[in-house]
VEXDREN-2710 file (C-alpha; in Angstrom, 1 decimal):
% VEXDREN-2710
k/r/px/py/pz
1/MET/48.4/-5.1/21.8
2/LYS/49.5/-6.0/18.3
3/ILE/46.4/-8.1/17.8
4/LEU/44.2/-5.1/18.9
5/LYS/46.0/-2.8/16.5
6/THR/45.4/-5.3/13.7
7/LEU/41.7/-5.6/14.5
8/LEU/41.3/-1.8/14.6
9/LEU/43.1/-1.6/11.3
10/ILE/40.8/-4.2/9.7
11/ILE/37.7/-2.3/11.1
12/ALA/39.0/1.0/9.8
13/VAL/39.6/-0.5/6.3
14/LEU/36.1/-2.1/6.3
15/LEU/34.5/1.2/7.4
16/ALA/36.4/3.0/4.7
17/ILE/35.2/0.5/2.1
18/PHE/31.6/0.9/3.4
19/LEU/31.8/4.7/3.1
20/ILE/33.2/4.5/-0.4
21/LEU/30.5/2.1/-1.5
22/GLY/27.9/4.5/-0.1
23/LEU/29.3/7.2/-2.5
24/ILE/28.6/5.0/-5.5
25/ALA/25.4/3.1/-4.4
26/PRO/22.0/4.4/-5.2
27/ARG/20.1/6.4/-2.5
28/LYS/16.6/5.9/-3.9
29/VAL/14.6/2.8/-4.2
30/ASP/11.6/2.6/-6.6
31/VAL/9.9/-0.7/-7.2
32/SER/6.6/-1.2/-9.1
33/ARG/4.6/-3.8/-10.9
34/GLU/1.5/-3.4/-13.2
35/VAL/-1.4/-5.5/-14.4
36/VAL/-4.4/-5.0/-16.7
37/ILE/-7.8/-5.5/-15.0
38/LYS/-11.0/-6.0/-17.0
39/ALA/-13.1/-3.4/-15.2
40/PRO/-13.8/0.4/-15.6
41/VAL/-11.2/2.7/-14.2
42/GLU/-13.6/4.1/-11.7
43/LYS/-14.4/0.7/-10.3
44/VAL/-10.7/-0.2/-9.9
45/PHE/-9.8/3.1/-8.3
46/GLY/-12.8/2.9/-5.9
47/THR/-11.7/-0.6/-4.8
48/VAL/-8.1/0.3/-4.1
49/SER/-9.1/3.5/-2.3
50/ASP/-11.4/1.6/0.1
51/LEU/-8.9/0.1/2.6
52/LYS/-11.4/-2.5/3.8
53/THR/-11.2/-4.3/0.5
54/TRP/-7.5/-4.9/1.1
55/ASP/-8.5/-7.9/3.2
56/HIS/-9.4/-9.7/0.0
57/TRP/-6.2/-9.2/-2.0
58/SER/-3.4/-7.6/0.0
59/PRO/-0.3/-9.9/-0.1
60/TRP/0.6/-9.3/3.5
61/ARG/-2.8/-10.0/4.8
62/GLN/-3.0/-13.2/2.8
63/LYS/0.5/-14.4/3.7
64/ASP/1.0/-13.2/7.3
65/SER/-1.4/-14.9/9.9
66/THR/0.1/-12.8/12.7
67/LEU/-0.9/-9.5/11.0
68/LYS/-3.4/-7.4/12.9
69/VAL/-5.0/-4.3/11.4
70/THR/-6.7/-1.4/13.1
71/TYR/-8.5/1.1/10.9
72/GLY/-8.6/4.8/11.4
73/GLU/-11.7/6.9/11.6
74/LYS/-11.8/7.1/7.9
75/THR/-11.4/4.0/5.7
76/SER/-11.9/5.3/2.2
77/GLY/-10.5/8.1/0.1
78/GLU/-8.0/10.8/1.1
79/GLY/-7.1/10.7/4.8
80/ALA/-8.1/7.1/5.2
81/SER/-5.7/5.0/7.2
82/TYR/-4.9/1.8/9.1
83/SER/-2.1/0.7/11.4
84/TRP/-0.7/-2.8/11.6
85/THR/1.3/-5.0/14.0
86/SER/2.9/-8.3/13.0
87/GLU/5.3/-10.7/14.6
88/ASN/7.0/-11.0/11.1
89/SER/7.0/-7.5/9.7
90/GLY/6.8/-5.3/12.8
91/SER/4.4/-2.4/13.0
92/GLY/3.5/0.7/11.1
93/LYS/0.9/2.9/9.6
94/TYR/-0.5/3.4/6.1
95/THR/-2.3/6.6/5.2
96/ILE/-3.8/7.7/1.9
97/ALA/-2.2/11.1/1.6
98/LYS/-3.4/12.3/-1.8
99/VAL/-6.0/11.2/-4.4
100/ASN/-6.6/12.3/-8.0
101/PRO/-9.7/10.2/-8.9
102/PRO/-9.7/8.0/-10.8
103/HIS/-6.1/8.3/-12.0
104/GLU/-3.8/8.4/-9.0
105/LEU/-3.4/7.5/-5.3
106/ILE/-0.4/8.5/-3.1
107/SER/0.1/7.0/0.3
108/ALA/2.5/7.7/3.2
109/ILE/3.9/4.5/4.9
110/GLN/5.6/4.6/8.3
111/PHE/7.6/1.6/9.4
112/GLU/8.0/2.0/13.1
113/MET/10.5/-0.7/13.8
114/GLN/12.9/0.5/11.2
115/GLY/12.1/4.2/11.7
116/ASN/11.7/4.6/7.9
117/GLU/9.1/6.2/5.8
118/GLY/8.1/5.4/2.2
119/GLU/5.7/6.6/-0.4
120/GLY/3.3/4.1/-2.0
121/TYR/1.7/5.0/-5.3
122/TRP/-1.0/3.7/-7.5
123/GLU/-1.6/4.8/-11.1
124/PHE/-4.8/3.9/-13.0
125/GLU/-4.8/4.2/-16.8
126/GLU/-8.0/3.6/-18.7
127/GLN/-7.4/1.3/-21.7
128/ASP/-11.0/1.3/-22.8
129/ALA/-14.5/1.5/-21.2
130/ASN/-14.0/-1.9/-19.4
131/SER/-10.2/-2.3/-19.0
132/THR/-7.7/-0.5/-16.8
133/LYS/-3.9/-0.7/-16.5
134/VAL/-2.9/-0.5/-12.8
135/ARG/0.6/0.2/-11.5
136/TRP/1.4/-0.3/-7.9
137/GLY/4.7/0.9/-6.5
138/LEU/6.8/1.9/-3.5
139/ARG/9.6/4.5/-3.4
140/PHE/11.8/5.6/-0.5
141/ASP/15.2/7.1/0.2
142/VAL/18.1/5.4/2.0
143/PRO/20.5/7.8/3.7
144/TYR/24.2/7.7/3.2
145/PRO/26.2/5.7/4.2
146/PHE/23.5/3.0/4.8
147/ASN/22.6/3.1/1.1
148/ALA/25.8/1.0/0.6
149/MET/23.6/-2.0/1.6
150/LEU/21.6/-1.6/-1.5
151/LEU/24.5/-3.0/-3.5
152/PHE/24.0/-6.3/-1.7
153/GLN/20.2/-6.3/-1.5
154/ASP/17.9/-7.1/-4.4
155/MET/15.0/-4.8/-3.6
156/GLU/13.2/-5.7/-6.8
157/GLY/13.4/-9.4/-5.7
158/VAL/12.2/-8.6/-2.2
159/ILE/9.3/-6.3/-2.9
160/GLY/8.4/-7.1/-6.5
161/PRO/6.9/-10.5/-5.9
162/ASP/4.6/-9.2/-3.2
163/PHE/3.3/-6.5/-5.6
164/GLU/2.7/-9.2/-8.2
165/PHE/0.8/-11.3/-5.8
166/GLY/-1.3/-8.4/-4.7
167/LEU/-2.1/-7.2/-8.2
168/ASP/-3.0/-10.8/-9.3
169/HIS/-5.4/-11.1/-6.4
170/LEU/-6.8/-7.6/-6.9
171/LYS/-7.5/-8.5/-10.5
172/ALA/-9.2/-11.7/-9.6
173/TYR/-11.3/-10.0/-6.8
174/ILE/-12.5/-7.2/-9.1
175/GLU/-13.1/-9.4/-12.2
176/GLN/-15.0/-12.0/-10.1
177/GLN/-17.3/-9.2/-8.9
178/ALA/-17.9/-8.1/-12.5
179/GLU/-18.8/-11.7/-13.6
180/THR/-21.8/-11.6/-11.2
181/ILE/-23.4/-8.8/-13.3
182/ASN/-21.9/-9.4/-16.7
183/ASP/-25.2/-10.5/-18.1
184/LEU/-26.7/-7.1/-17.4
185/THR/-26.5/-4.0/-19.6
186/VAL/-26.4/-0.8/-17.5
187/LYS/-27.5/2.4/-19.3
188/LYS/-28.2/6.0/-18.3
189/GLU/-31.7/7.2/-19.1
190/PRO/-33.7/10.4/-18.5
191/TRP/-36.0/10.1/-15.5
192/GLY/-39.1/12.3/-15.8
193/LYS/-41.1/13.7/-13.0
194/LYS/-42.8/11.0/-11.0
195/HIS/-45.5/10.8/-8.4
196/TYR/-44.9/8.6/-5.4
197/LEU/-46.4/7.8/-2.1
198/ALA/-43.5/7.0/0.2
199/VAL/-42.6/6.4/3.9
200/ARG/-39.1/7.8/4.5
201/LYS/-36.7/6.4/7.0
202/ASP/-33.4/8.1/7.7
203/GLY/-30.4/6.3/9.2
204/ALA/-31.8/2.9/8.5
205/LYS/-29.4/0.0/9.2
206/TRP/-28.9/-2.4/6.3
207/ASP/-30.1/-5.4/8.3
208/GLU/-33.3/-3.5/9.1
209/ILE/-34.2/-2.8/5.5
210/PRO/-36.5/-5.9/4.9
211/ASN/-38.7/-5.2/7.9
212/LEU/-38.8/-1.5/7.3
213/MET/-39.9/-2.1/3.7
214/SER/-42.6/-4.6/4.7
215/ALA/-44.0/-2.2/7.3
216/ALA/-43.9/0.8/4.9
217/TYR/-45.6/-1.0/2.0
218/ALA/-48.4/-2.1/4.4
219/GLN/-48.8/1.6/5.6
220/ILE/-48.8/2.8/2.0
221/GLY/-51.3/0.2/0.9
222/ALA/-53.7/1.1/3.7
223/PHE/-53.5/4.8/2.7
224/LEU/-54.2/3.9/-0.9
225/GLY/-57.2/1.9/0.0
226/GLN/-58.6/4.5/2.3
227/ASN/-58.3/7.2/-0.3
228/GLY/-59.4/5.2/-3.3
229/ILE/-56.0/5.6/-5.1
230/THR/-54.8/3.0/-7.7
231/PRO/-51.1/2.3/-7.9
232/ALA/-49.5/3.3/-11.3
233/GLY/-46.9/0.6/-11.2
234/PRO/-45.0/-1.9/-9.0
235/PRO/-43.6/-0.8/-5.6
236/VAL/-40.1/0.7/-5.5
237/ALA/-37.5/1.8/-3.0
238/LEU/-35.8/5.2/-3.2
239/TYR/-32.3/5.5/-1.6
240/TYR/-30.5/8.7/-0.8
241/PRO/-27.1/8.5/1.0
242/TRP/-25.8/5.0/1.1
243/ASN/-23.0/4.8/3.7
244/GLU/-20.6/1.9/3.3
245/GLU/-18.7/2.7/6.5
246/THR/-21.7/2.9/8.9
247/LYS/-23.8/0.4/6.9
248/THR/-26.8/2.8/7.0
249/THR/-28.9/4.5/4.4
250/ASP/-31.7/7.1/4.1
251/MET/-34.5/5.3/2.2
252/ALA/-38.1/5.6/1.2
253/PRO/-40.2/2.5/0.2
254/ALA/-42.6/4.0/-2.3
255/MET/-45.6/3.3/-4.6
256/PRO/-46.0/5.1/-7.9
257/VAL/-49.4/6.8/-8.4
258/ALA/-50.8/8.8/-11.4
259/GLU/-51.6/11.8/-9.2
260/LEU/-50.7/12.9/-5.7
261/PRO/-53.2/13.9/-3.1
262/ASP/-53.0/17.5/-2.1
263/ALA/-50.1/18.6/0.1
264/ILE/-47.9/15.7/-0.8
265/PRO/-44.6/16.6/-2.7
266/GLU/-43.6/15.0/-5.9
267/THR/-40.2/13.9/-7.1
268/LEU/-38.1/16.0/-9.5
269/ALA/-36.9/15.0/-12.9
270/GLY/-33.4/13.7/-13.2
271/ILE/-31.2/10.8/-14.4
272/THR/-31.5/7.1/-13.6
273/LEU/-29.4/4.0/-14.2
274/GLU/-31.3/1.0/-15.6
275/ALA/-30.0/-2.5/-15.7
276/ASP/-31.5/-4.8/-18.4
277/SER/-30.9/-8.6/-18.3
END
């Protein structure tokens, strides 16, 4: 009986200490890291907001071979989401809750095993036309008295290295993409009214494009020959919606001509992007 009383006293003292520590321990956790990426802010923001690019640089997908990801109906922009399961880190869901393109992205993170929720945040600050400072962070609340554990856990040391790993790989991923076109100068130019003969195909799958273009140019060439029309330049392809999620596009292989036959519409003037090597 005396031993039992002693044990109860020890437990009571430890509990009291734990409750007191909870009064002085922080209740909020906010960990972040930053990096400068040599790319326009729109490019960096677009990459991060497209959840399917995370396969290339996410620290958890790189380090955890047991991680399995299932995407939601939307994979890019506000409302995009994915859920995960892992033998090492449990399961949860990541949702892009708010975007302020191209400056900010806020996400809601649910950790099902722990029953906790956190808020992930990304901040994108343009340094110049081809340089962006990126901050990646996580913040969450720890309720009293469990916040006492924060006095014995180095959350910066636990979370920070993963953010550093991810940002370094994000930087390498984006800058490597930029290197493939760094010998091109892209400029915006006025695009005057043009005349084209075209064959439009809506909902074309990306892997069908070569065959569709070949058939369309043959059809256009036959029409030109039958009507005695001379091309006014090399063949082109006009693209309308380009859907990254469904890998489809509305397209029109076309041939420029000086004048259009009657009853054939012409393109309107606008703006085009030209890349010069």
